[in-house]
Every structure is written in structure tokens, then in C-alpha cells.
PyMOL Python script that loads the backbone (N, CA, C, O; Angstrom):
from pymol import cmd

cmd.read_pdbstr("""\
ATOM      1  N   UNK A   1       0.836  -1.177   0.000  1.00  0.00           N
ATOM      2  CA  UNK A   1       0.000   0.000   0.000  1.00  0.00           C
ATOM      3  C   UNK A   1       0.882   1.242   0.000  1.00  0.00           C
ATOM      4  O   UNK A   1       1.941   1.266   0.627  1.00  0.00           O
ATOM      5  N   UNK A   2       0.452   2.224  -0.679  1.00  0.00           N
ATOM      6  CA  UNK A   2       1.230   3.460  -0.756  1.00  0.00           C
ATOM      7  C   UNK A   2       0.529   4.553   0.044  1.00  0.00           C
ATOM      8  O   UNK A   2      -0.291   5.310  -0.477  1.00  0.00           O
ATOM      9  N   UNK A   3       0.878   4.609   1.319  1.00  0.00           N
ATOM     10  CA  UNK A   3       0.331   5.650   2.184  1.00  0.00           C
ATOM     11  C   UNK A   3       1.161   6.915   2.031  1.00  0.00           C
ATOM     12  O   UNK A   3       2.376   6.849   1.841  1.00  0.00           O
ATOM     13  N   UNK A   4       0.514   8.050   2.111  1.00  0.00           N
ATOM     14  CA  UNK A   4       1.223   9.328   2.070  1.00  0.00           C
ATOM     15  C   UNK A   4       2.023   9.505   3.361  1.00  0.00           C
ATOM     16  O   UNK A   4       3.101  10.101   3.356  1.00  0.00           O
ATOM     17  N   UNK A   5       1.496   8.993   4.446  1.00  0.00           N
ATOM     18  CA  UNK A   5       2.150   9.121   5.743  1.00  0.00           C
ATOM     19  C   UNK A   5       2.108   7.785   6.474  1.00  0.00           C
ATOM     20  O   UNK A   5       1.060   7.144   6.557  1.00  0.00           O
ATOM     21  N   UNK A   6       3.265   7.368   7.006  1.00  0.00           N
ATOM     22  CA  UNK A   6       3.355   6.188   7.856  1.00  0.00           C
ATOM     23  C   UNK A   6       4.271   6.541   9.013  1.00  0.00           C
ATOM     24  O   UNK A   6       5.466   6.770   8.826  1.00  0.00           O
ATOM     25  N   UNK A   7       3.705   6.584  10.205  1.00  0.00           N
ATOM     26  CA  UNK A   7       4.480   6.922  11.389  1.00  0.00           C
ATOM     27  C   UNK A   7       4.385   5.749  12.355  1.00  0.00           C
ATOM     28  O   UNK A   7       3.292   5.334  12.742  1.00  0.00           O
ATOM     29  N   UNK A   8       5.535   5.224  12.736  1.00  0.00           N
ATOM     30  CA  UNK A   8       5.603   4.104  13.663  1.00  0.00           C
ATOM     31  C   UNK A   8       6.180   4.625  14.967  1.00  0.00           C
ATOM     32  O   UNK A   8       7.290   5.158  14.989  1.00  0.00           O
ATOM     33  N   UNK A   9       5.435   4.476  16.050  1.00  0.00           N
ATOM     34  CA  UNK A   9       5.918   4.882  17.364  1.00  0.00           C
ATOM     35  C   UNK A   9       6.376   3.641  18.111  1.00  0.00           C
ATOM     36  O   UNK A   9       5.669   2.635  18.163  1.00  0.00           O
ATOM     37  N   UNK A  10       7.568   3.725  18.688  1.00  0.00           N
ATOM     38  CA  UNK A  10       8.139   2.603  19.420  1.00  0.00           C
ATOM     39  C   UNK A  10       8.482   3.041  20.843  1.00  0.00           C
ATOM     40  O   UNK A  10       9.651   3.231  21.178  1.00  0.00           O
ATOM     41  N   UNK A  11       7.442   3.200  21.682  1.00  0.00           N
ATOM     42  CA  UNK A  11       7.703   3.635  23.055  1.00  0.00           C
ATOM     43  C   UNK A  11       8.299   2.508  23.895  1.00  0.00           C
ATOM     44  O   UNK A  11       8.142   1.326  23.589  1.00  0.00           O
ATOM     45  N   UNK A  12       8.983   2.908  24.953  1.00  0.00           N
ATOM     46  CA  UNK A  12       9.466   1.952  25.939  1.00  0.00           C
ATOM     47  C   UNK A  12       8.267   1.533  26.791  1.00  0.00           C
ATOM     48  O   UNK A  12       7.125   1.672  26.352  1.00  0.00           O
ATOM     49  N   UNK A  13       8.505   1.034  27.977  1.00  0.00           N
ATOM     50  CA  UNK A  13       7.400   0.599  28.839  1.00  0.00           C
ATOM     51  C   UNK A  13       6.471   1.782  29.116  1.00  0.00           C
ATOM     52  O   UNK A  13       6.917   2.883  29.439  1.00  0.00           O
ATOM     53  N   UNK A  14       5.179   1.527  28.981  1.00  0.00           N
ATOM     54  CA  UNK A  14       4.175   2.572  29.178  1.00  0.00           C
ATOM     55  C   UNK A  14       3.842   2.720  30.658  1.00  0.00           C
ATOM     56  O   UNK A  14       3.523   1.749  31.343  1.00  0.00           O
ATOM     57  N   UNK A  15       3.924   3.952  31.129  1.00  0.00           N
ATOM     58  CA  UNK A  15       3.585   4.263  32.507  1.00  0.00           C
ATOM     59  C   UNK A  15       2.199   4.886  32.549  1.00  0.00           C
ATOM     60  O   UNK A  15       1.668   5.314  31.524  1.00  0.00           O
ATOM     61  N   UNK A  16       1.625   4.932  33.727  1.00  0.00           N
ATOM     62  CA  UNK A  16       0.312   5.544  33.885  1.00  0.00           C
ATOM     63  C   UNK A  16      -0.700   4.529  34.387  1.00  0.00           C
ATOM     64  O   UNK A  16      -0.406   3.341  34.515  1.00  0.00           O
ATOM     65  N   UNK A  17      -1.884   5.018  34.665  1.00  0.00           N
ATOM     66  CA  UNK A  17      -2.950   4.170  35.201  1.00  0.00           C
ATOM     67  C   UNK A  17      -3.602   3.348  34.107  1.00  0.00           C
ATOM     68  O   UNK A  17      -3.750   3.801  32.972  1.00  0.00           O
ATOM     69  N   UNK A  18      -3.992   2.122  34.466  1.00  0.00           N
ATOM     70  CA  UNK A  18      -4.713   1.220  33.568  1.00  0.00           C
ATOM     71  C   UNK A  18      -5.848   0.570  34.335  1.00  0.00           C
ATOM     72  O   UNK A  18      -5.841   0.547  35.566  1.00  0.00           O
ATOM     73  N   UNK A  19      -6.812   0.048  33.616  1.00  0.00           N
ATOM     74  CA  UNK A  19      -7.925  -0.649  34.257  1.00  0.00           C
ATOM     75  C   UNK A  19      -7.509  -2.030  34.743  1.00  0.00           C
ATOM     76  O   UNK A  19      -8.003  -2.504  35.766  1.00  0.00           O
ATOM     77  N   UNK A  20      -6.616  -2.667  34.026  1.00  0.00           N
ATOM     78  CA  UNK A  20      -6.192  -4.012  34.421  1.00  0.00           C
ATOM     79  C   UNK A  20      -4.794  -3.972  35.019  1.00  0.00           C
ATOM     80  O   UNK A  20      -4.008  -3.071  34.729  1.00  0.00           O
ATOM     81  N   UNK A  21      -4.496  -4.950  35.849  1.00  0.00           N
ATOM     82  CA  UNK A  21      -3.193  -5.019  36.513  1.00  0.00           C
ATOM     83  C   UNK A  21      -2.476  -6.302  36.077  1.00  0.00           C
ATOM     84  O   UNK A  21      -3.067  -7.381  36.016  1.00  0.00           O
ATOM     85  N   UNK A  22      -1.201  -6.146  35.782  1.00  0.00           N
ATOM     86  CA  UNK A  22      -0.348  -7.289  35.455  1.00  0.00           C
ATOM     87  C   UNK A  22       0.874  -7.196  36.355  1.00  0.00           C
ATOM     88  O   UNK A  22       1.604  -6.205  36.319  1.00  0.00           O
ATOM     89  N   UNK A  23       1.093  -8.216  37.152  1.00  0.00           N
ATOM     90  CA  UNK A  23       2.158  -8.196  38.148  1.00  0.00           C
ATOM     91  C   UNK A  23       3.520  -7.920  37.512  1.00  0.00           C
ATOM     92  O   UNK A  23       4.268  -7.079  38.011  1.00  0.00           O
ATOM     93  N   UNK A  24       3.851  -8.604  36.434  1.00  0.00           N
ATOM     94  CA  UNK A  24       5.133  -8.415  35.763  1.00  0.00           C
ATOM     95  C   UNK A  24       5.322  -6.988  35.268  1.00  0.00           C
ATOM     96  O   UNK A  24       6.408  -6.418  35.378  1.00  0.00           O
ATOM     97  N   UNK A  25       4.259  -6.423  34.727  1.00  0.00           N
ATOM     98  CA  UNK A  25       4.306  -5.041  34.257  1.00  0.00           C
ATOM     99  C   UNK A  25       4.526  -4.071  35.404  1.00  0.00           C
ATOM    100  O   UNK A  25       5.292  -3.115  35.278  1.00  0.00           O
ATOM    101  N   UNK A  26       3.861  -4.314  36.511  1.00  0.00           N
ATOM    102  CA  UNK A  26       4.007  -3.435  37.675  1.00  0.00           C
ATOM    103  C   UNK A  26       5.443  -3.450  38.178  1.00  0.00           C
ATOM    104  O   UNK A  26       5.996  -2.401  38.509  1.00  0.00           O
ATOM    105  N   UNK A  27       6.048  -4.622  38.238  1.00  0.00           N
ATOM    106  CA  UNK A  27       7.444  -4.740  38.660  1.00  0.00           C
ATOM    107  C   UNK A  27       8.342  -4.018  37.658  1.00  0.00           C
ATOM    108  O   UNK A  27       9.257  -3.294  38.051  1.00  0.00           O
ATOM    109  N   UNK A  28       8.084  -4.213  36.379  1.00  0.00           N
ATOM    110  CA  UNK A  28       8.860  -3.552  35.332  1.00  0.00           C
ATOM    111  C   UNK A  28       8.774  -2.039  35.431  1.00  0.00           C
ATOM    112  O   UNK A  28       9.778  -1.345  35.273  1.00  0.00           O
ATOM    113  N   UNK A  29       7.586  -1.530  35.692  1.00  0.00           N
ATOM    114  CA  UNK A  29       7.402  -0.075  35.825  1.00  0.00           C
ATOM    115  C   UNK A  29       8.239   0.472  36.980  1.00  0.00           C
ATOM    116  O   UNK A  29       8.893   1.507  36.854  1.00  0.00           O
ATOM    117  N   UNK A  30       8.208  -0.232  38.090  1.00  0.00           N
ATOM    118  CA  UNK A  30       8.971   0.213  39.262  1.00  0.00           C
ATOM    119  C   UNK A  30      10.466   0.232  38.952  1.00  0.00           C
ATOM    120  O   UNK A  30      11.164   1.191  39.280  1.00  0.00           O
ATOM    121  N   UNK A  31      10.946  -0.825  38.324  1.00  0.00           N
ATOM    122  CA  UNK A  31      12.368  -0.897  37.974  1.00  0.00           C
ATOM    123  C   UNK A  31      12.756   0.210  37.001  1.00  0.00           C
ATOM    124  O   UNK A  31      13.789   0.857  37.172  1.00  0.00           O
ATOM    125  N   UNK A  32      11.935   0.424  35.989  1.00  0.00           N
ATOM    126  CA  UNK A  32      12.231   1.454  34.994  1.00  0.00           C
ATOM    127  C   UNK A  32      12.240   2.833  35.638  1.00  0.00           C
ATOM    128  O   UNK A  32      13.078   3.666  35.291  1.00  0.00           O
ATOM    129  N   UNK A  33      11.327   3.092  36.564  1.00  0.00           N
ATOM    130  CA  UNK A  33      11.299   4.391  37.229  1.00  0.00           C
ATOM    131  C   UNK A  33      12.527   4.568  38.122  1.00  0.00           C
ATOM    132  O   UNK A  33      13.054   5.675  38.232  1.00  0.00           O
ATOM    133  N   UNK A  34      12.990   3.483  38.764  1.00  0.00           N
ATOM    134  CA  UNK A  34      14.151   3.571  39.647  1.00  0.00           C
ATOM    135  C   UNK A  34      15.444   3.809  38.865  1.00  0.00           C
ATOM    136  O   UNK A  34      16.291   4.584  39.308  1.00  0.00           O
ATOM    137  N   UNK A  35      15.608   3.164  37.727  1.00  0.00           N
ATOM    138  CA  UNK A  35      16.863   3.302  36.977  1.00  0.00           C
ATOM    139  C   UNK A  35      16.773   4.355  35.873  1.00  0.00           C
ATOM    140  O   UNK A  35      17.764   4.627  35.195  1.00  0.00           O
ATOM    141  N   UNK A  36      15.597   4.945  35.691  1.00  0.00           N
ATOM    142  CA  UNK A  36      15.374   5.908  34.612  1.00  0.00           C
ATOM    143  C   UNK A  36      16.349   7.065  34.588  1.00  0.00           C
ATOM    144  O   UNK A  36      16.748   7.516  33.514  1.00  0.00           O
ATOM    145  N   UNK A  37      16.741   7.556  35.760  1.00  0.00           N
ATOM    146  CA  UNK A  37      17.653   8.700  35.802  1.00  0.00           C
ATOM    147  C   UNK A  37      19.048   8.341  35.290  1.00  0.00           C
ATOM    148  O   UNK A  37      19.814   9.222  34.900  1.00  0.00           O
ATOM    149  N   UNK A  38      19.371   7.065  35.291  1.00  0.00           N
ATOM    150  CA  UNK A  38      20.682   6.625  34.810  1.00  0.00           C
ATOM    151  C   UNK A  38      20.687   6.332  33.311  1.00  0.00           C
ATOM    152  O   UNK A  38      21.742   6.112  32.716  1.00  0.00           O
ATOM    153  N   UNK A  39      19.513   6.331  32.714  1.00  0.00           N
ATOM    154  CA  UNK A  39      19.410   6.035  31.287  1.00  0.00           C
ATOM    155  C   UNK A  39      19.564   7.327  30.491  1.00  0.00           C
ATOM    156  O   UNK A  39      18.592   8.048  30.265  1.00  0.00           O
ATOM    157  N   UNK A  40      20.778   7.608  30.074  1.00  0.00           N
ATOM    158  CA  UNK A  40      21.089   8.827  29.333  1.00  0.00           C
ATOM    159  C   UNK A  40      21.724   8.459  27.998  1.00  0.00           C
ATOM    160  O   UNK A  40      22.136   7.319  27.785  1.00  0.00           O
ATOM    161  N   UNK A  41      21.794   9.422  27.119  1.00  0.00           N
ATOM    162  CA  UNK A  41      22.385   9.184  25.798  1.00  0.00           C
ATOM    163  C   UNK A  41      21.559   8.173  25.017  1.00  0.00           C
ATOM    164  O   UNK A  41      20.334   8.277  24.956  1.00  0.00           O
ATOM    165  N   UNK A  42      22.226   7.205  24.427  1.00  0.00           N
ATOM    166  CA  UNK A  42      21.523   6.192  23.635  1.00  0.00           C
ATOM    167  C   UNK A  42      20.587   5.334  24.487  1.00  0.00           C
ATOM    168  O   UNK A  42      19.616   4.777  23.975  1.00  0.00           O
ATOM    169  N   UNK A  43      20.873   5.230  25.771  1.00  0.00           N
ATOM    170  CA  UNK A  43      20.030   4.427  26.659  1.00  0.00           C
ATOM    171  C   UNK A  43      18.731   5.132  27.044  1.00  0.00           C
ATOM    172  O   UNK A  43      17.837   4.508  27.616  1.00  0.00           O
ATOM    173  N   UNK A  44      18.616   6.436  26.735  1.00  0.00           N
ATOM    174  CA  UNK A  44      17.412   7.169  27.131  1.00  0.00           C
ATOM    175  C   UNK A  44      16.159   6.631  26.455  1.00  0.00           C
ATOM    176  O   UNK A  44      15.049   6.885  26.924  1.00  0.00           O
ATOM    177  N   UNK A  45      16.317   5.895  25.367  1.00  0.00           N
ATOM    178  CA  UNK A  45      15.150   5.328  24.696  1.00  0.00           C
ATOM    179  C   UNK A  45      14.474   4.230  25.530  1.00  0.00           C
ATOM    180  O   UNK A  45      13.367   3.797  25.210  1.00  0.00           O
ATOM    181  N   UNK A  46      15.140   3.787  26.592  1.00  0.00           N
ATOM    182  CA  UNK A  46      14.573   2.737  27.430  1.00  0.00           C
ATOM    183  C   UNK A  46      13.878   3.272  28.673  1.00  0.00           C
ATOM    184  O   UNK A  46      13.367   2.492  29.477  1.00  0.00           O
ATOM    185  N   UNK A  47      13.849   4.599  28.845  1.00  0.00           N
ATOM    186  CA  UNK A  47      13.112   5.168  29.970  1.00  0.00           C
ATOM    187  C   UNK A  47      11.618   4.982  29.751  1.00  0.00           C
ATOM    188  O   UNK A  47      11.141   5.025  28.617  1.00  0.00           O
ATOM    189  N   UNK A  48      10.882   4.777  30.840  1.00  0.00           N
ATOM    190  CA  UNK A  48       9.432   4.646  30.732  1.00  0.00           C
ATOM    191  C   UNK A  48       8.802   5.945  30.255  1.00  0.00           C
ATOM    192  O   UNK A  48       9.374   7.024  30.414  1.00  0.00           O
ATOM    193  N   UNK A  49       7.624   5.829  29.674  1.00  0.00           N
ATOM    194  CA  UNK A  49       6.929   7.013  29.158  1.00  0.00           C
ATOM    195  C   UNK A  49       5.438   6.879  29.448  1.00  0.00           C
ATOM    196  O   UNK A  49       4.857   5.800  29.332  1.00  0.00           O
ATOM    197  N   UNK A  50       4.842   7.989  29.824  1.00  0.00           N
ATOM    198  CA  UNK A  50       3.408   8.010  30.116  1.00  0.00           C
ATOM    199  C   UNK A  50       2.602   7.741  28.843  1.00  0.00           C
ATOM    200  O   UNK A  50       2.895   8.294  27.782  1.00  0.00           O
ATOM    201  N   UNK A  51       1.605   6.903  28.960  1.00  0.00           N
ATOM    202  CA  UNK A  51       0.742   6.590  27.823  1.00  0.00           C
ATOM    203  C   UNK A  51       0.093   7.824  27.224  1.00  0.00           C
ATOM    204  O   UNK A  51      -0.069   7.916  26.007  1.00  0.00           O
ATOM    205  N   UNK A  52      -0.284   8.790  28.085  1.00  0.00           N
ATOM    206  CA  UNK A  52      -0.920  10.012  27.576  1.00  0.00           C
ATOM    207  C   UNK A  52       0.048  10.829  26.726  1.00  0.00           C
ATOM    208  O   UNK A  52      -0.377  11.520  25.800  1.00  0.00           O
ATOM    209  N   UNK A  53       1.351  10.759  27.030  1.00  0.00           N
ATOM    210  CA  UNK A  53       2.334  11.469  26.208  1.00  0.00           C
ATOM    211  C   UNK A  53       2.492  10.807  24.840  1.00  0.00           C
ATOM    212  O   UNK A  53       2.670  11.488  23.830  1.00  0.00           O
ATOM    213  N   UNK A  54       2.425   9.484  24.815  1.00  0.00           N
ATOM    214  CA  UNK A  54       2.487   8.768  23.531  1.00  0.00           C
ATOM    215  C   UNK A  54       1.286   9.154  22.675  1.00  0.00           C
ATOM    216  O   UNK A  54       1.427   9.407  21.479  1.00  0.00           O
ATOM    217  N   UNK A  55       0.111   9.198  23.285  1.00  0.00           N
ATOM    218  CA  UNK A  55      -1.101   9.571  22.547  1.00  0.00           C
ATOM    219  C   UNK A  55      -0.994  10.999  22.013  1.00  0.00           C
ATOM    220  O   UNK A  55      -1.391  11.269  20.879  1.00  0.00           O
ATOM    221  N   UNK A  56      -0.462  11.907  22.820  1.00  0.00           N
ATOM    222  CA  UNK A  56      -0.288  13.302  22.415  1.00  0.00           C
ATOM    223  C   UNK A  56       0.626  13.385  21.183  1.00  0.00           C
ATOM    224  O   UNK A  56       0.347  14.130  20.244  1.00  0.00           O
ATOM    225  N   UNK A  57       1.712  12.616  21.203  1.00  0.00           N
ATOM    226  CA  UNK A  57       2.662  12.631  20.088  1.00  0.00           C
ATOM    227  C   UNK A  57       2.042  11.992  18.841  1.00  0.00           C
ATOM    228  O   UNK A  57       2.308  12.433  17.723  1.00  0.00           O
ATOM    229  N   UNK A  58       1.227  10.968  19.025  1.00  0.00           N
ATOM    230  CA  UNK A  58       0.548  10.344  17.883  1.00  0.00           C
ATOM    231  C   UNK A  58      -0.286  11.375  17.135  1.00  0.00           C
ATOM    232  O   UNK A  58      -0.207  11.482  15.911  1.00  0.00           O
ATOM    233  N   UNK A  59      -1.081  12.129  17.875  1.00  0.00           N
ATOM    234  CA  UNK A  59      -1.952  13.131  17.263  1.00  0.00           C
ATOM    235  C   UNK A  59      -1.116  14.225  16.599  1.00  0.00           C
ATOM    236  O   UNK A  59      -1.387  14.627  15.467  1.00  0.00           O
ATOM    237  N   UNK A  60      -0.107  14.696  17.310  1.00  0.00           N
ATOM    238  CA  UNK A  60       0.746  15.756  16.781  1.00  0.00           C
ATOM    239  C   UNK A  60       1.469  15.285  15.515  1.00  0.00           C
ATOM    240  O   UNK A  60       1.527  16.016  14.527  1.00  0.00           O
ATOM    241  N   UNK A  61       2.015  14.075  15.543  1.00  0.00           N
ATOM    242  CA  UNK A  61       2.790  13.567  14.408  1.00  0.00           C
ATOM    243  C   UNK A  61       1.923  13.373  13.167  1.00  0.00           C
ATOM    244  O   UNK A  61       2.348  13.705  12.060  1.00  0.00           O
ATOM    245  N   UNK A  62       0.741  12.852  13.336  1.00  0.00           N
ATOM    246  CA  UNK A  62      -0.112  12.591  12.173  1.00  0.00           C
ATOM    247  C   UNK A  62      -0.569  13.898  11.530  1.00  0.00           C
ATOM    248  O   UNK A  62      -0.857  13.939  10.333  1.00  0.00           O
ATOM    249  N   UNK A  63      -0.635  14.966  12.328  1.00  0.00           N
ATOM    250  CA  UNK A  63      -1.047  16.267  11.798  1.00  0.00           C
ATOM    251  C   UNK A  63       0.106  17.081  11.216  1.00  0.00           C
ATOM    252  O   UNK A  63      -0.118  17.981  10.407  1.00  0.00           O
ATOM    253  N   UNK A  64       1.338  16.771  11.621  1.00  0.00           N
ATOM    254  CA  UNK A  64       2.468  17.613  11.225  1.00  0.00           C
ATOM    255  C   UNK A  64       3.486  16.934  10.319  1.00  0.00           C
ATOM    256  O   UNK A  64       4.319  17.619   9.726  1.00  0.00           O
ATOM    257  N   UNK A  65       3.447  15.631  10.195  1.00  0.00           N
ATOM    258  CA  UNK A  65       4.480  14.925   9.450  1.00  0.00           C
ATOM    259  C   UNK A  65       3.897  14.259   8.218  1.00  0.00           C
ATOM    260  O   UNK A  65       2.694  14.018   8.128  1.00  0.00           O
ATOM    261  N   UNK A  66       4.778  13.968   7.275  1.00  0.00           N
ATOM    262  CA  UNK A  66       4.379  13.173   6.119  1.00  0.00           C
ATOM    263  C   UNK A  66       5.564  12.297   5.738  1.00  0.00           C
ATOM    264  O   UNK A  66       6.694  12.545   6.159  1.00  0.00           O
ATOM    265  N   UNK A  67       5.300  11.290   4.952  1.00  0.00           N
ATOM    266  CA  UNK A  67       6.347  10.343   4.597  1.00  0.00           C
ATOM    267  C   UNK A  67       6.401   9.226   5.624  1.00  0.00           C
ATOM    268  O   UNK A  67       5.434   8.984   6.346  1.00  0.00           O
ATOM    269  N   UNK A  68       7.527   8.556   5.682  1.00  0.00           N
ATOM    270  CA  UNK A  68       7.706   7.433   6.602  1.00  0.00           C
ATOM    271  C   UNK A  68       8.655   7.866   7.707  1.00  0.00           C
ATOM    272  O   UNK A  68       9.737   8.392   7.444  1.00  0.00           O
ATOM    273  N   UNK A  69       8.239   7.639   8.944  1.00  0.00           N
ATOM    274  CA  UNK A  69       9.082   8.006  10.075  1.00  0.00           C
ATOM    275  C   UNK A  69       8.870   7.017  11.210  1.00  0.00           C
ATOM    276  O   UNK A  69       7.745   6.598  11.482  1.00  0.00           O
ATOM    277  N   UNK A  70       9.955   6.649  11.866  1.00  0.00           N
ATOM    278  CA  UNK A  70       9.907   5.794  13.052  1.00  0.00           C
ATOM    279  C   UNK A  70      10.362   6.633  14.231  1.00  0.00           C
ATOM    280  O   UNK A  70      11.463   7.183  14.220  1.00  0.00           O
ATOM    281  N   UNK A  71       9.520   6.732  15.244  1.00  0.00           N
ATOM    282  CA  UNK A  71       9.835   7.530  16.426  1.00  0.00           C
ATOM    283  C   UNK A  71      10.120   6.600  17.602  1.00  0.00           C
ATOM    284  O   UNK A  71       9.224   5.919  18.102  1.00  0.00           O
ATOM    285  N   UNK A  72      11.372   6.582  18.032  1.00  0.00           N
ATOM    286  CA  UNK A  72      11.763   5.795  19.198  1.00  0.00           C
ATOM    287  C   UNK A  72      11.316   6.532  20.456  1.00  0.00           C
ATOM    288  O   UNK A  72      10.926   7.698  20.391  1.00  0.00           O
ATOM    289  N   UNK A  73      11.373   5.863  21.580  1.00  0.00           N
ATOM    290  CA  UNK A  73      10.867   6.409  22.829  1.00  0.00           C
ATOM    291  C   UNK A  73      11.539   7.718  23.217  1.00  0.00           C
ATOM    292  O   UNK A  73      10.870   8.619  23.722  1.00  0.00           O
ATOM    293  N   UNK A  74      12.855   7.850  22.993  1.00  0.00           N
ATOM    294  CA  UNK A  74      13.527   9.099  23.358  1.00  0.00           C
ATOM    295  C   UNK A  74      13.008  10.275  22.534  1.00  0.00           C
ATOM    296  O   UNK A  74      12.868  11.384  23.049  1.00  0.00           O
ATOM    297  N   UNK A  75      12.728  10.035  21.273  1.00  0.00           N
ATOM    298  CA  UNK A  75      12.174  11.085  20.401  1.00  0.00           C
ATOM    299  C   UNK A  75      10.736  11.406  20.815  1.00  0.00           C
ATOM    300  O   UNK A  75      10.321  12.564  20.765  1.00  0.00           O
ATOM    301  N   UNK A  76       9.977  10.389  21.220  1.00  0.00           N
ATOM    302  CA  UNK A  76       8.607  10.608  21.693  1.00  0.00           C
ATOM    303  C   UNK A  76       8.636  11.504  22.937  1.00  0.00           C
ATOM    304  O   UNK A  76       7.831  12.427  23.058  1.00  0.00           O
ATOM    305  N   UNK A  77       9.568  11.229  23.865  1.00  0.00           N
ATOM    306  CA  UNK A  77       9.743  12.082  25.050  1.00  0.00           C
ATOM    307  C   UNK A  77       9.988  13.521  24.626  1.00  0.00           C
ATOM    308  O   UNK A  77       9.343  14.445  25.122  1.00  0.00           O
ATOM    309  N   UNK A  78      10.926  13.704  23.704  1.00  0.00           N
ATOM    310  CA  UNK A  78      11.313  15.041  23.262  1.00  0.00           C
ATOM    311  C   UNK A  78      10.135  15.776  22.632  1.00  0.00           C
ATOM    312  O   UNK A  78       9.883  16.934  22.963  1.00  0.00           O
ATOM    313  N   UNK A  79       9.416  15.123  21.735  1.00  0.00           N
ATOM    314  CA  UNK A  79       8.283  15.759  21.060  1.00  0.00           C
ATOM    315  C   UNK A  79       7.178  16.096  22.050  1.00  0.00           C
ATOM    316  O   UNK A  79       6.536  17.139  21.927  1.00  0.00           O
ATOM    317  N   UNK A  80       6.944  15.221  23.039  1.00  0.00           N
ATOM    318  CA  UNK A  80       5.860  15.463  23.999  1.00  0.00           C
ATOM    319  C   UNK A  80       6.158  16.676  24.873  1.00  0.00           C
ATOM    320  O   UNK A  80       5.235  17.294  25.403  1.00  0.00           O
ATOM    321  N   UNK A  81       7.436  17.027  25.033  1.00  0.00           N
ATOM    322  CA  UNK A  81       7.807  18.187  25.841  1.00  0.00           C
ATOM    323  C   UNK A  81       7.798  19.471  25.032  1.00  0.00           C
ATOM    324  O   UNK A  81       7.705  20.555  25.606  1.00  0.00           O
ATOM    325  N   UNK A  82       7.895  19.375  23.696  1.00  0.00           N
ATOM    326  CA  UNK A  82       7.846  20.549  22.834  1.00  0.00           C
ATOM    327  C   UNK A  82       6.444  21.126  22.860  1.00  0.00           C
ATOM    328  O   UNK A  82       5.461  20.385  22.856  1.00  0.00           O
ATOM    329  N   UNK A  83       6.352  22.404  22.885  1.00  0.00           N
ATOM    330  CA  UNK A  83       5.027  23.042  22.906  1.00  0.00           C
ATOM    331  C   UNK A  83       4.642  23.474  21.518  1.00  0.00           C
ATOM    332  O   UNK A  83       3.562  24.032  21.323  1.00  0.00           O
TER     333      UNK A  83
END
""", "prot")
cmd.dss("prot")
cmd.show_as("cartoon", "prot")
cmd.util.cbc("prot")
cmd.orient("prot")
């Protein structure tokens, strides 16, 4: 298929409230939050990110970008902080 725009978001572990609970995910979230400050440079893509920030970037990207683009978690963080 030839889409005018294809944007792939690749977030790290999603943080935030959910209706369902998964024990493994909860442990993962805690670990990611504890070591997140040490994840800098190329490792920053592994920091957890709020689901609402991913959604915000999805809407922004589909309205502002065209072509094919892959957004890693560190770029999603950066875009979500841009006003």
C-alpha cells in the first residue's frame, strides 16, 4: 500500500494508570522508574513514558508529518515536551 504518511511509534514501557493489573508489568514499571535517571544518551530510549504522552505525540505527528518516520521512545519524550 502506498500511504502518504506512515508513522511508527516505538515507546518503551508505558507508565500511567490502567484498568487491568499485570504483576510483571508493575514490577517492570517500578524498575524502569528507579533506573530511569541513569538512562542517558543512547540508553534514554529505554526510559518509561506516560501513555498520555504517547497519545499526544501520535496526534501531533499525524497532523504535522508526512512520509515514513519511526519515532523511538527518546524522540517521543522530546516531542511530547515541545510546545
